[in-house]
All heavy atoms as TSV, in Angstrom:
chain	resi	resn	atom	element	x	y	z
A	1	MET	N	N	31.681	-30.803	83.657
A	1	MET	CA	C	31.662	-29.441	83.381
A	1	MET	C	C	30.174	-29.035	83.240
A	1	MET	O	O	29.499	-29.414	82.497
A	1	MET	CB	C	32.475	-28.965	82.063
A	1	MET	CG	C	32.331	-27.622	81.655
A	1	MET	SD	S	33.171	-27.103	80.253
A	1	MET	CE	C	32.505	-28.134	79.130
A	2	GLU	N	N	29.910	-27.979	83.984
A	2	GLU	CA	C	28.511	-27.512	83.818
A	2	GLU	C	C	28.484	-26.354	82.806
A	2	GLU	O	O	29.222	-25.492	82.616
A	2	GLU	CB	C	28.131	-26.708	85.159
A	2	GLU	CG	C	28.006	-27.646	86.383
A	2	GLU	CD	C	27.686	-26.927	87.642
A	2	GLU	OE1	O	26.933	-26.063	87.585
A	2	GLU	OE2	O	28.101	-27.313	88.703
A	3	PRO	N	N	27.384	-26.439	81.987
A	3	PRO	CA	C	27.288	-25.423	80.775
A	3	PRO	C	C	27.413	-23.963	81.301
A	3	PRO	O	O	27.847	-23.113	80.661
A	3	PRO	CB	C	25.980	-25.755	80.164
A	3	PRO	CG	C	25.662	-27.293	80.603
A	3	PRO	CD	C	26.295	-27.290	82.003
A	4	LYS	N	N	26.756	-23.767	82.486
A	4	LYS	CA	C	26.812	-22.423	83.018
A	4	LYS	C	C	28.219	-21.765	83.212
A	4	LYS	O	O	28.376	-20.619	83.139
A	4	LYS	CB	C	25.880	-22.255	84.320
A	4	LYS	CG	C	26.593	-22.873	85.537
A	4	LYS	CD	C	25.508	-22.566	86.677
A	4	LYS	CE	C	26.215	-23.155	87.952
A	4	LYS	NZ	N	25.334	-23.063	88.973
A	5	ASN	N	N	29.260	-22.794	83.481
A	5	ASN	CA	C	30.452	-22.197	83.701
A	5	ASN	C	C	31.056	-21.613	82.371
A	5	ASN	O	O	31.698	-20.607	82.443
A	5	ASN	CB	C	31.521	-23.383	84.175
A	5	ASN	CG	C	31.100	-23.696	85.707
A	5	ASN	OD1	O	30.697	-22.881	86.376
A	5	ASN	ND2	N	31.542	-24.929	86.023
A	6	ALA	N	N	30.767	-22.275	81.285
A	6	ALA	CA	C	31.223	-21.725	80.152
A	6	ALA	C	C	30.664	-20.362	79.853
A	6	ALA	O	O	31.292	-19.464	79.325
A	6	ALA	CB	C	30.893	-22.620	78.967
A	7	GLU	N	N	29.318	-20.212	80.203
A	7	GLU	CA	C	28.626	-19.026	79.974
A	7	GLU	C	C	29.283	-17.841	80.897
A	7	GLU	O	O	29.363	-16.750	80.466
A	7	GLU	CB	C	27.141	-19.152	80.173
A	7	GLU	CG	C	26.361	-17.854	80.009
A	7	GLU	CD	C	26.331	-17.312	78.650
A	7	GLU	OE1	O	26.805	-18.006	77.769
A	7	GLU	OE2	O	25.894	-16.108	78.443
A	8	GLN	N	N	29.498	-18.264	82.145
A	8	GLN	CA	C	29.984	-17.275	82.998
A	8	GLN	C	C	31.412	-16.822	82.536
A	8	GLN	O	O	31.746	-15.635	82.709
A	8	GLN	CB	C	30.110	-17.974	84.452
A	8	GLN	CG	C	28.719	-18.055	85.229
A	8	GLN	CD	C	28.898	-19.094	86.369
A	8	GLN	OE1	O	29.745	-19.795	86.599
A	8	GLN	NE2	N	27.857	-18.882	87.191
A	9	ILE	N	N	32.176	-17.671	81.953
A	9	ILE	CA	C	33.532	-17.399	81.634
A	9	ILE	C	C	33.432	-16.413	80.303
A	9	ILE	O	O	34.129	-15.370	80.299
A	9	ILE	CB	C	34.385	-18.641	81.232
A	9	ILE	CG1	C	34.765	-19.419	82.602
A	9	ILE	CG2	C	35.613	-18.159	80.486
A	9	ILE	CD1	C	35.348	-20.531	82.448
A	10	ARG	N	N	32.340	-16.636	79.474
A	10	ARG	CA	C	32.199	-15.834	78.325
A	10	ARG	C	C	31.719	-14.484	78.697
A	10	ARG	O	O	32.264	-13.393	78.220
A	10	ARG	CB	C	31.089	-16.377	77.479
A	10	ARG	CG	C	30.885	-15.574	76.176
A	10	ARG	CD	C	29.505	-15.832	75.461
A	10	ARG	NE	N	28.372	-15.519	76.274
A	10	ARG	CZ	C	27.897	-14.430	76.481
A	10	ARG	NH1	N	28.518	-13.334	75.982
A	10	ARG	NH2	N	26.799	-14.249	77.204
A	11	ILE	N	N	31.024	-14.282	79.906
A	11	ILE	CA	C	30.573	-13.043	80.420
A	11	ILE	C	C	31.854	-12.362	80.942
A	11	ILE	O	O	31.857	-11.091	80.548
A	11	ILE	CB	C	29.447	-13.203	81.502
A	11	ILE	CG1	C	28.097	-13.745	80.743
A	11	ILE	CG2	C	29.263	-11.897	82.201
A	11	ILE	CD1	C	27.182	-14.211	81.811
A	12	LEU	N	N	32.596	-13.078	81.591
A	12	LEU	CA	C	33.812	-12.369	82.327
A	12	LEU	C	C	34.723	-11.843	81.162
A	12	LEU	O	O	35.259	-10.697	81.227
A	12	LEU	CB	C	34.469	-13.381	83.277
A	12	LEU	CG	C	33.725	-13.531	84.553
A	12	LEU	CD1	C	34.451	-14.617	85.306
A	12	LEU	CD2	C	33.661	-12.327	85.339
A	13	LEU	N	N	34.966	-12.653	80.287
A	13	LEU	CA	C	35.833	-12.197	79.104
A	13	LEU	C	C	35.128	-11.152	78.326
A	13	LEU	O	O	36.030	-10.113	78.000
A	13	LEU	CB	C	36.128	-13.466	78.286
A	13	LEU	CG	C	36.955	-14.508	78.759
A	13	LEU	CD1	C	37.093	-15.663	77.789
A	13	LEU	CD2	C	38.313	-14.136	79.142
A	14	GLY	N	N	33.925	-11.072	78.205
A	14	GLY	CA	C	33.245	-9.989	77.564
A	14	GLY	C	C	33.484	-8.634	78.239
A	14	GLY	O	O	33.713	-7.626	77.604
A	15	ARG	N	N	33.262	-8.750	79.481
A	15	ARG	CA	C	33.462	-7.584	80.347
A	15	ARG	C	C	35.000	-7.077	80.189
A	15	ARG	O	O	35.209	-5.836	80.312
A	15	ARG	CB	C	33.238	-7.890	81.844
A	15	ARG	CG	C	31.810	-8.035	82.065
A	15	ARG	CD	C	31.572	-8.320	83.469
A	15	ARG	NE	N	30.258	-8.497	83.812
A	15	ARG	CZ	C	29.741	-8.947	84.945
A	15	ARG	NH1	N	30.617	-9.404	85.902
A	15	ARG	NH2	N	28.388	-9.330	85.111
A	16	SER	N	N	35.977	-7.866	79.835
A	16	SER	CA	C	37.185	-7.468	79.689
A	16	SER	C	C	37.503	-7.045	78.225
A	16	SER	O	O	38.702	-6.594	77.951
A	16	SER	CB	C	38.168	-8.589	79.971
A	16	SER	OG	O	37.979	-9.205	81.266
A	17	GLY	N	N	36.506	-7.176	77.401
A	17	GLY	CA	C	36.636	-6.788	76.039
A	17	GLY	C	C	37.155	-7.946	75.153
A	17	GLY	O	O	37.610	-7.497	73.985
A	18	LEU	N	N	37.239	-9.065	75.481
A	18	LEU	CA	C	37.866	-10.159	74.922
A	18	LEU	C	C	36.656	-11.064	74.336
A	18	LEU	O	O	35.670	-11.326	75.031
A	18	LEU	CB	C	38.765	-11.026	75.791
A	18	LEU	CG	C	39.933	-10.427	76.277
A	18	LEU	CD1	C	40.572	-11.299	77.290
A	18	LEU	CD2	C	40.917	-9.944	75.209
A	19	GLU	N	N	36.787	-11.583	73.211
A	19	GLU	CA	C	35.876	-12.467	72.634
A	19	GLU	C	C	36.638	-13.606	72.048
A	19	GLU	O	O	37.808	-13.518	71.526
A	19	GLU	CB	C	34.962	-11.905	71.393
A	19	GLU	CG	C	34.251	-10.753	71.930
A	19	GLU	CD	C	33.263	-10.182	70.768
A	19	GLU	OE1	O	32.982	-10.977	69.795
A	19	GLU	OE2	O	32.925	-9.012	70.790
A	20	VAL	N	N	36.084	-14.807	72.527
A	20	VAL	CA	C	36.865	-16.140	71.990
A	20	VAL	C	C	35.798	-16.976	71.386
A	20	VAL	O	O	34.702	-16.862	71.483
A	20	VAL	CB	C	37.494	-16.834	73.169
A	20	VAL	CG1	C	38.587	-15.978	73.921
A	20	VAL	CG2	C	36.527	-17.205	74.315
A	21	SER	N	N	36.449	-17.949	70.476
A	21	SER	CA	C	35.527	-18.957	69.899
A	21	SER	C	C	34.775	-19.843	70.817
A	21	SER	O	O	35.363	-20.000	71.994
A	21	SER	CB	C	36.259	-19.746	68.892
A	21	SER	OG	O	37.172	-20.560	69.542
A	22	GLN	N	N	33.794	-20.541	70.384
A	22	GLN	CA	C	33.014	-21.372	71.260
A	22	GLN	C	C	34.061	-22.608	71.698
A	22	GLN	O	O	33.894	-23.033	72.954
A	22	GLN	CB	C	31.913	-21.969	70.637
A	22	GLN	CG	C	31.027	-22.895	71.495
A	22	GLN	CD	C	30.397	-22.122	72.749
A	22	GLN	OE1	O	30.161	-21.011	72.675
A	22	GLN	NE2	N	30.307	-22.873	73.794
A	23	GLU	N	N	34.792	-23.050	70.797
A	23	GLU	CA	C	35.790	-24.118	71.151
A	23	GLU	C	C	36.737	-23.644	72.150
A	23	GLU	O	O	36.929	-24.482	73.127
A	23	GLU	CB	C	36.558	-24.503	69.823
A	23	GLU	CG	C	37.525	-25.558	70.089
A	23	GLU	CD	C	38.214	-25.857	68.747
A	23	GLU	OE1	O	37.793	-25.769	67.649
A	23	GLU	OE2	O	39.475	-26.261	68.837
A	24	ARG	N	N	37.222	-22.444	72.019
A	24	ARG	CA	C	38.134	-21.892	73.058
A	24	ARG	C	C	37.498	-21.776	74.292
A	24	ARG	O	O	38.107	-22.027	75.491
A	24	ARG	CB	C	38.917	-20.580	72.571
A	24	ARG	CG	C	39.887	-20.137	73.513
A	24	ARG	CD	C	41.034	-21.004	73.623
A	24	ARG	NE	N	42.066	-20.313	74.269
A	24	ARG	CZ	C	42.881	-20.907	75.425
A	24	ARG	NH1	N	42.659	-22.266	75.553
A	24	ARG	NH2	N	43.566	-20.330	76.155
A	25	LEU	N	N	36.234	-21.212	74.318
A	25	LEU	CA	C	35.489	-20.987	75.563
A	25	LEU	C	C	35.320	-22.393	76.312
A	25	LEU	O	O	35.468	-22.458	77.533
A	25	LEU	CB	C	34.191	-20.332	75.194
A	25	LEU	CG	C	33.262	-19.944	76.244
A	25	LEU	CD1	C	34.034	-18.902	77.169
A	25	LEU	CD2	C	31.942	-19.326	75.801
A	26	GLU	N	N	34.947	-23.483	75.515
A	26	GLU	CA	C	34.695	-24.663	76.207
A	26	GLU	C	C	35.988	-25.226	76.842
A	26	GLU	O	O	36.014	-25.809	77.940
A	26	GLU	CB	C	34.142	-25.650	75.317
A	26	GLU	CG	C	32.728	-25.304	74.813
A	26	GLU	CD	C	32.232	-26.146	73.584
A	26	GLU	OE1	O	32.891	-27.079	73.257
A	26	GLU	OE2	O	31.081	-25.867	73.230
A	27	SER	N	N	37.025	-25.033	76.104
A	27	SER	CA	C	38.418	-25.380	76.614
A	27	SER	C	C	38.889	-24.615	77.938
A	27	SER	O	O	39.246	-25.257	78.839
A	27	SER	CB	C	39.582	-25.308	75.621
A	27	SER	OG	O	40.735	-25.323	76.125
A	28	LEU	N	N	38.559	-23.372	77.933
A	28	LEU	CA	C	38.787	-22.498	79.111
A	28	LEU	C	C	38.005	-22.930	80.253
A	28	LEU	O	O	38.359	-23.034	81.450
A	28	LEU	CB	C	38.526	-21.055	78.975
A	28	LEU	CG	C	39.528	-20.491	78.052
A	28	LEU	CD1	C	39.156	-19.025	77.541
A	28	LEU	CD2	C	40.786	-20.252	78.686
A	29	ALA	N	N	36.625	-23.249	80.048
A	29	ALA	CA	C	35.751	-23.777	81.041
A	29	ALA	C	C	36.242	-25.105	81.672
A	29	ALA	O	O	36.113	-25.364	82.838
A	29	ALA	CB	C	34.365	-23.894	80.555
A	30	LYS	N	N	36.680	-25.986	80.798
A	30	LYS	CA	C	37.197	-27.317	81.277
A	30	LYS	C	C	38.417	-27.045	82.193
A	30	LYS	O	O	38.555	-27.737	83.129
A	30	LYS	CB	C	37.535	-28.221	80.003
A	30	LYS	CG	C	38.021	-29.540	80.391
A	30	LYS	CD	C	38.255	-30.343	79.146
A	30	LYS	CE	C	38.901	-31.643	79.529
A	30	LYS	NZ	N	39.237	-32.540	78.369
A	31	THR	N	N	39.375	-26.268	81.715
A	31	THR	CA	C	40.553	-25.914	82.565
A	31	THR	C	C	40.161	-25.362	83.744
A	31	THR	O	O	40.747	-25.744	84.826
A	31	THR	CB	C	41.460	-24.956	81.772
A	31	THR	OG1	O	41.821	-25.523	80.442
A	31	THR	CG2	C	42.742	-24.605	82.545
A	32	PHE	N	N	39.175	-24.454	83.864
A	32	PHE	CA	C	38.809	-23.829	85.078
A	32	PHE	C	C	38.067	-24.892	86.039
A	32	PHE	O	O	38.543	-24.953	87.217
A	32	PHE	CB	C	37.560	-22.818	84.848
A	32	PHE	CG	C	37.056	-22.269	86.132
A	32	PHE	CD1	C	37.751	-21.381	86.915
A	32	PHE	CD2	C	35.793	-22.725	86.538
A	32	PHE	CE1	C	37.285	-20.982	88.051
A	32	PHE	CE2	C	35.298	-22.330	87.739
A	32	PHE	CZ	C	36.012	-21.342	88.555
A	33	GLU	N	N	37.382	-25.902	85.502
A	33	GLU	CA	C	36.814	-26.961	86.410
A	33	GLU	C	C	38.058	-27.797	86.983
A	33	GLU	O	O	37.956	-28.336	87.958
A	33	GLU	CB	C	35.900	-27.777	85.618
A	33	GLU	CG	C	34.653	-27.211	85.444
A	33	GLU	CD	C	33.874	-26.911	86.749
A	33	GLU	OE1	O	33.866	-27.815	87.608
A	33	GLU	OE2	O	33.253	-25.789	86.845
A	34	GLU	N	N	38.987	-28.137	86.079
A	34	GLU	CA	C	40.182	-28.879	86.523
A	34	GLU	C	C	40.901	-28.163	87.666
A	34	GLU	O	O	41.390	-28.830	88.608
A	34	GLU	CB	C	41.152	-29.211	85.472
A	34	GLU	CG	C	40.469	-30.167	84.406
A	34	GLU	CD	C	41.362	-30.378	83.137
A	34	GLU	OE1	O	42.570	-29.808	83.114
A	34	GLU	OE2	O	40.876	-30.967	82.218
A	35	TYR	N	N	41.027	-26.783	87.643
A	35	TYR	CA	C	41.751	-26.150	88.655
A	35	TYR	C	C	40.892	-25.597	89.765
A	35	TYR	O	O	41.599	-24.930	90.778
A	35	TYR	CB	C	42.647	-25.001	87.978
A	35	TYR	CG	C	43.800	-25.508	87.225
A	35	TYR	CD1	C	43.826	-25.870	85.949
A	35	TYR	CD2	C	44.998	-25.727	87.850
A	35	TYR	CE1	C	44.821	-26.394	85.144
A	35	TYR	CE2	C	46.144	-26.199	87.223
A	35	TYR	CZ	C	46.095	-26.592	85.804
A	35	TYR	OH	O	47.049	-27.073	85.185
A	36	ARG	N	N	39.635	-25.650	89.621
A	36	ARG	CA	C	38.800	-25.107	90.605
A	36	ARG	C	C	39.093	-25.507	92.122
A	36	ARG	O	O	39.236	-24.651	92.947
A	36	ARG	CB	C	37.325	-25.363	90.298
A	36	ARG	CG	C	36.309	-24.768	91.254
A	36	ARG	CD	C	34.979	-24.922	90.914
A	36	ARG	NE	N	34.117	-24.295	91.899
A	36	ARG	CZ	C	32.730	-23.900	91.599
A	36	ARG	NH1	N	32.328	-24.221	90.271
A	36	ARG	NH2	N	32.068	-23.415	92.274
A	37	SER	N	N	39.276	-26.754	92.395
A	37	SER	CA	C	39.525	-27.251	93.763
A	37	SER	C	C	40.909	-26.752	94.261
A	37	SER	O	O	41.064	-26.317	95.398
A	37	SER	CB	C	39.532	-28.771	93.734
A	37	SER	OG	O	40.611	-29.351	93.048
A	38	ARG	N	N	41.821	-26.679	93.327
A	38	ARG	CA	C	43.184	-26.108	93.797
A	38	ARG	C	C	43.001	-24.654	94.057
A	38	ARG	O	O	43.742	-24.201	94.953
A	38	ARG	CB	C	44.167	-26.314	92.625
A	38	ARG	CG	C	44.424	-27.822	92.364
A	38	ARG	CD	C	45.535	-27.933	91.149
A	38	ARG	NE	N	45.502	-29.307	90.905
A	38	ARG	CZ	C	46.034	-29.691	89.629
A	38	ARG	NH1	N	46.523	-28.923	88.887
A	38	ARG	NH2	N	45.986	-31.055	89.476
A	39	LEU	N	N	42.242	-23.897	93.352
A	39	LEU	CA	C	42.030	-22.556	93.646
A	39	LEU	C	C	41.417	-22.293	94.963
A	39	LEU	O	O	41.670	-21.437	95.760
A	39	LEU	CB	C	41.313	-21.775	92.491
A	39	LEU	CG	C	41.929	-21.583	91.164
A	39	LEU	CD1	C	41.094	-21.229	89.993
A	39	LEU	CD2	C	43.059	-20.704	91.346
A	40	GLU	N	N	40.329	-23.068	95.190
A	40	GLU	CA	C	39.624	-23.020	96.467
A	40	GLU	C	C	40.559	-23.243	97.442
A	40	GLU	O	O	40.573	-22.517	98.620
A	40	GLU	CB	C	38.485	-23.917	96.493
A	40	GLU	CG	C	37.311	-23.598	95.505
A	40	GLU	CD	C	36.239	-24.638	95.414
A	40	GLU	OE1	O	36.393	-25.866	95.953
A	40	GLU	OE2	O	35.191	-24.267	94.957
A	41	LEU	N	N	41.486	-24.240	97.427
A	41	LEU	CA	C	42.437	-24.515	98.609
A	41	LEU	C	C	43.428	-23.452	98.736
A	41	LEU	O	O	43.698	-22.940	99.832
A	41	LEU	CB	C	43.216	-25.873	98.184
A	41	LEU	CG	C	44.201	-26.264	99.204
A	41	LEU	CD1	C	43.692	-26.491	100.492
A	41	LEU	CD2	C	45.052	-27.430	98.626
A	42	LEU	N	N	43.809	-22.824	97.567
A	42	LEU	CA	C	44.829	-21.715	97.649
A	42	LEU	C	C	44.057	-20.485	98.386
A	42	LEU	O	O	44.785	-19.821	99.324
A	42	LEU	CB	C	45.108	-21.258	96.182
A	42	LEU	CG	C	46.099	-19.947	96.022
A	42	LEU	CD1	C	47.490	-20.423	96.720
A	42	LEU	CD2	C	46.301	-19.589	94.691
A	43	TYR	N	N	42.885	-20.186	98.053
A	43	TYR	CA	C	42.313	-19.067	98.619
A	43	TYR	C	C	41.770	-19.373	100.140
A	43	TYR	O	O	41.374	-18.407	100.825
A	43	TYR	CB	C	41.047	-18.589	97.802
A	43	TYR	CG	C	41.534	-17.804	96.654
A	43	TYR	CD1	C	41.609	-18.408	95.359
A	43	TYR	CD2	C	41.980	-16.479	96.827
A	43	TYR	CE1	C	42.018	-17.630	94.278
A	43	TYR	CE2	C	42.505	-15.709	95.654
A	43	TYR	CZ	C	42.604	-16.347	94.331
A	43	TYR	OH	O	43.023	-15.765	93.432
A	44	SER	N	N	41.831	-20.623	100.537
A	44	SER	CA	C	41.416	-20.920	101.921
A	44	SER	C	C	42.609	-20.844	102.831
A	44	SER	O	O	42.235	-20.783	104.123
A	44	SER	CB	C	40.708	-22.351	101.968
A	44	SER	OG	O	41.989	-23.229	101.857
A	45	VAL	N	N	43.797	-20.525	102.451
A	45	VAL	CA	C	44.872	-20.303	103.383
A	45	VAL	C	C	44.913	-19.030	103.936
A	45	VAL	O	O	44.717	-18.048	103.319
A	45	VAL	CB	C	46.288	-20.585	102.461
A	45	VAL	CG1	C	47.487	-20.140	103.386
A	45	VAL	CG2	C	46.314	-21.871	101.937
A	46	ASP	N	N	44.881	-19.120	105.304
A	46	ASP	CA	C	44.858	-17.762	105.988
A	46	ASP	C	C	46.304	-17.254	106.227
A	46	ASP	O	O	47.011	-17.729	107.114
A	46	ASP	CB	C	44.234	-17.995	107.453
A	46	ASP	CG	C	44.007	-16.740	108.193
A	46	ASP	OD1	O	44.224	-15.646	107.654
A	46	ASP	OD2	O	43.804	-16.921	109.410
A	47	VAL	N	N	46.692	-16.210	105.454
A	47	VAL	CA	C	48.018	-15.663	105.694
A	47	VAL	C	C	47.971	-14.331	106.460
A	47	VAL	O	O	48.830	-13.563	106.435
A	47	VAL	CB	C	48.664	-15.402	104.124
A	47	VAL	CG1	C	48.867	-16.638	103.596
A	47	VAL	CG2	C	47.714	-14.491	103.387
A	48	GLU	N	N	46.810	-14.140	107.105
A	48	GLU	CA	C	46.532	-12.886	107.834
A	48	GLU	C	C	46.825	-11.682	107.077
A	48	GLU	O	O	46.278	-11.479	105.972
A	48	GLU	CB	C	47.285	-12.986	109.214
A	48	GLU	CG	C	46.782	-14.081	109.960
A	48	GLU	CD	C	47.515	-14.303	111.316
A	48	GLU	OE1	O	48.456	-13.457	111.635
A	48	GLU	OE2	O	47.364	-15.287	112.033
A	49	ASN	N	N	47.783	-10.896	107.555
A	49	ASN	CA	C	48.113	-9.561	106.819
A	49	ASN	C	C	49.316	-9.725	106.330
A	49	ASN	O	O	50.012	-8.551	105.776
A	49	ASN	CB	C	48.104	-8.352	107.842
A	49	ASN	CG	C	46.701	-8.013	108.447
A	49	ASN	OD1	O	45.750	-8.260	107.666
A	49	ASN	ND2	N	46.605	-7.686	109.636
A	50	GLU	N	N	49.998	-10.957	106.044
A	50	GLU	CA	C	51.216	-11.089	105.327
A	50	GLU	C	C	51.053	-10.878	103.855
A	50	GLU	O	O	50.154	-11.292	103.213
A	50	GLU	CB	C	51.722	-12.402	105.620
A	50	GLU	CG	C	52.001	-12.748	107.093
A	50	GLU	CD	C	53.155	-11.833	107.583
A	50	GLU	OE1	O	54.100	-11.694	106.899
A	50	GLU	OE2	O	52.962	-11.414	108.743
A	51	GLU	N	N	51.947	-10.226	103.180
A	51	GLU	CA	C	52.083	-10.176	101.730
A	51	GLU	C	C	52.796	-11.438	101.308
A	51	GLU	O	O	53.895	-11.783	101.720
A	51	GLU	CB	C	52.934	-8.865	101.336
A	51	GLU	CG	C	52.826	-8.637	99.901
A	51	GLU	CD	C	53.422	-7.321	99.482
A	51	GLU	OE1	O	53.289	-6.349	100.244
A	51	GLU	OE2	O	54.092	-7.306	98.473
A	52	VAL	N	N	52.068	-12.083	100.227
A	52	VAL	CA	C	52.801	-13.160	99.686
A	52	VAL	C	C	53.136	-13.072	98.325
A	52	VAL	O	O	52.356	-12.494	97.436
A	52	VAL	CB	C	51.659	-14.443	99.849
A	52	VAL	CG1	C	52.165	-15.743	99.279
A	52	VAL	CG2	C	51.082	-14.669	101.261
A	53	ALA	N	N	54.229	-13.524	98.057
A	53	ALA	CA	C	54.757	-13.427	96.529
A	53	ALA	C	C	55.828	-14.475	96.349
A	53	ALA	O	O	56.495	-15.009	97.198
A	53	ALA	CB	C	55.385	-12.185	96.337
A	54	GLY	N	N	55.892	-14.887	95.088
A	54	GLY	CA	C	56.887	-15.835	94.494
A	54	GLY	C	C	58.176	-15.127	94.289
A	54	GLY	O	O	58.153	-13.824	94.004
A	55	ILE	N	N	59.189	-15.770	94.088
A	55	ILE	CA	C	60.529	-15.231	93.635
A	55	ILE	C	C	61.029	-15.932	92.478
A	55	ILE	O	O	60.992	-17.126	92.412
A	55	ILE	CB	C	61.490	-15.325	94.757
A	55	ILE	CG1	C	61.137	-14.526	96.006
A	55	ILE	CG2	C	62.906	-14.734	94.321
A	55	ILE	CD1	C	61.993	-14.605	97.220
A	56	PHE	N	N	61.427	-15.252	91.362
A	56	PHE	CA	C	61.875	-15.916	90.146
A	56	PHE	C	C	63.296	-15.415	89.871
A	56	PHE	O	O	63.602	-14.199	89.806
A	56	PHE	CB	C	60.940	-15.599	89.024
A	56	PHE	CG	C	61.396	-16.037	87.726
A	56	PHE	CD1	C	61.591	-17.364	87.441
A	56	PHE	CD2	C	61.957	-15.110	86.767
A	56	PHE	CE1	C	62.035	-17.668	86.226
A	56	PHE	CE2	C	62.359	-15.601	85.534
A	56	PHE	CZ	C	62.469	-16.876	85.248
A	57	TYR	N	N	64.228	-16.204	89.778
A	57	TYR	CA	C	65.581	-15.962	89.415
A	57	TYR	C	C	65.884	-16.583	88.141
A	57	TYR	O	O	66.183	-17.731	88.011
A	57	TYR	CB	C	66.578	-16.434	90.558
A	57	TYR	CG	C	66.471	-15.861	91.788
A	57	TYR	CD1	C	65.788	-16.514	92.828
A	57	TYR	CD2	C	66.844	-14.519	92.154
A	57	TYR	CE1	C	65.447	-16.124	94.131
A	57	TYR	CE2	C	66.661	-14.071	93.447
A	57	TYR	CZ	C	66.059	-14.818	94.418
A	57	TYR	OH	O	65.834	-14.202	95.630
A	58	PRO	N	N	65.816	-15.767	86.987
A	58	PRO	CA	C	65.978	-16.285	85.754
A	58	PRO	C	C	67.344	-16.978	85.548
A	58	PRO	O	O	68.477	-16.424	85.951
A	58	PRO	CB	C	65.866	-15.267	84.790
A	58	PRO	CG	C	65.923	-13.984	85.577
A	58	PRO	CD	C	65.610	-14.407	86.915
A	59	GLY	N	N	67.357	-18.278	85.050
A	59	GLY	CA	C	68.788	-18.781	84.814
A	59	GLY	C	C	69.362	-19.392	85.991
A	59	GLY	O	O	70.478	-19.985	85.901
A	60	GLU	N	N	68.883	-19.278	87.117
A	60	GLU	CA	C	69.455	-19.848	88.394
A	60	GLU	C	C	68.533	-20.813	88.936
A	60	GLU	O	O	67.412	-20.889	88.782
A	60	GLU	CB	C	69.649	-18.618	89.434
A	60	GLU	CG	C	70.533	-17.583	89.010
A	60	GLU	CD	C	70.811	-16.595	90.055
A	60	GLU	OE1	O	70.434	-16.806	91.156
A	60	GLU	OE2	O	71.335	-15.547	89.680
A	61	HIS	N	N	69.073	-21.661	89.707
A	61	HIS	CA	C	68.402	-22.899	90.285
A	61	HIS	C	C	68.732	-22.788	91.774
A	61	HIS	O	O	69.976	-22.661	92.174
A	61	HIS	CB	C	68.883	-24.276	89.788
A	61	HIS	CG	C	68.551	-24.497	88.279
A	61	HIS	ND1	N	67.373	-24.622	87.732
A	61	HIS	CD2	C	69.427	-24.155	87.196
A	61	HIS	CE1	C	67.402	-24.625	86.455
A	61	HIS	NE2	N	68.818	-24.390	86.062
A	62	PRO	N	N	67.684	-22.924	92.654
A	62	PRO	CA	C	67.934	-22.872	94.045
A	62	PRO	C	C	69.038	-23.930	94.463
A	62	PRO	O	O	68.989	-24.983	93.971
A	62	PRO	CB	C	66.528	-23.207	94.692
A	62	PRO	CG	C	65.681	-22.824	93.484
A	62	PRO	CD	C	66.372	-22.997	92.266
A	63	GLY	N	N	69.904	-23.589	95.251
A	63	GLY	CA	C	70.914	-24.484	95.929
A	63	GLY	C	C	72.187	-24.475	95.158
A	63	GLY	O	O	73.201	-25.014	95.632
A	64	GLU	N	N	72.277	-23.760	93.955
A	64	GLU	CA	C	73.435	-23.618	93.142
A	64	GLU	C	C	74.309	-22.576	93.877
A	64	GLU	O	O	73.701	-21.618	94.423
A	64	GLU	CB	C	73.152	-23.362	91.772
A	64	GLU	CG	C	72.735	-24.540	91.004
A	64	GLU	CD	C	72.514	-24.128	89.475
A	64	GLU	OE1	O	72.843	-23.006	89.168
A	64	GLU	OE2	O	72.132	-25.036	88.581
A	65	GLU	N	N	75.542	-22.507	93.670
A	65	GLU	CA	C	76.399	-21.487	94.085
A	65	GLU	C	C	76.014	-20.083	93.471
A	65	GLU	O	O	75.807	-19.967	92.333
A	65	GLU	CB	C	77.879	-21.765	93.906
A	65	GLU	CG	C	78.845	-20.844	94.360
A	65	GLU	CD	C	80.275	-21.241	94.138
A	65	GLU	OE1	O	80.605	-22.347	94.101
A	65	GLU	OE2	O	81.100	-20.246	94.026
A	66	GLY	N	N	75.860	-19.141	94.429
A	66	GLY	CA	C	75.413	-17.876	93.968
A	66	GLY	C	C	73.903	-17.617	93.937
A	66	GLY	O	O	73.402	-16.579	93.587
A	67	SER	N	N	73.240	-18.836	94.168
A	67	SER	CA	C	71.664	-18.652	94.293
A	67	SER	C	C	71.315	-18.470	95.649
A	67	SER	O	O	71.899	-19.037	96.575
A	67	SER	CB	C	70.980	-19.840	93.613
A	67	SER	OG	O	71.322	-19.936	92.258
A	68	PRO	N	N	70.208	-17.877	95.954
A	68	PRO	CA	C	69.692	-17.521	97.319
A	68	PRO	C	C	69.218	-18.912	97.904
A	68	PRO	O	O	68.862	-19.829	97.289
A	68	PRO	CB	C	68.467	-16.599	97.242
A	68	PRO	CG	C	68.386	-16.334	95.744
A	68	PRO	CD	C	69.445	-16.970	95.069
């Protein structure tokens, strides 16, 4: 984890009006680093002009009777 990532996250949170402890900030920076490659892959997908969204059916499981 690069120290500047924690600082960048602190700045972004500050712009949102949020302040977190140094311990929490370091935890968020570590989580960001763990997910960064996945985020880059997600944003590299070319969906052209399509709208992309997930679907959530509370209490239902795909494939069950009555589920889409």
